[in-house]
C-alpha positions in Angstrom: 134.0 242.2 123.1 132.8 242.6 126.7 131.1 245.9 125.8 128.9 244.4 123.2 127.5 241.8 125.7 126.5 244.5 128.1 124.9 246.5 125.2 122.9 243.5 124.2 121.7 242.9 127.7 120.8 246.6 128.2 118.9 246.6 124.9 116.9 243.5 125.9 116.1 245.1 129.3 114.8 248.2 127.6 112.7 246.2 125.2 111.2 244.1 128.0 110.4 247.2 130.1 108.8 248.9 127.1 106.6 245.8 126.4 105.5 245.7 130.0 104.6 249.4 130.0 102.7 248.9 126.7 100.7 246.0 128.2 99.7 248.0 131.2 98.7 251.0 129.1 96.6 248.8 126.8 94.9 247.2 129.8 94.0 250.6 131.2 92.8 251.9 127.9 90.5 248.9 127.2 86.8 249.7 127.5 85.2 248.6 130.8 81.4 248.4 131.3 80.0 250.9 133.7 76.5 251.3 135.0 74.6 254.6 134.5 71.7 254.9 136.8 70.6 258.2 135.2 70.1 256.5 131.8 68.3 253.4 133.0 68.6 249.7 132.0 67.9 250.4 128.3 71.4 251.8 127.9 74.9 250.1 128.0 77.8 252.4 128.7 81.6 251.7 128.7 84.5 253.9 129.7 87.9 253.7 128.1 91.2 255.1 129.4 89.3 256.7 132.3 88.2 259.5 130.0 86.0 258.5 127.1 82.5 257.2 127.9 80.3 255.8 125.2 76.7 254.7 125.6 74.4 252.8 123.3 70.9 251.5 123.5 70.7 247.8 124.6 68.9 245.6 122.1 
């Protein structure tokens, strides 16, 4: 009976840590606006996950 209590606590600890890591990864991957001096003010650019940069013309 004692072993099942520790197993449940360990499982909860793993789940909580996985949720925390997922939240951090999602926060880092969310697009953030960046300024691109080369394109000028007619363009709006955003960078996601520090890798993908997308730009579109501002309306």
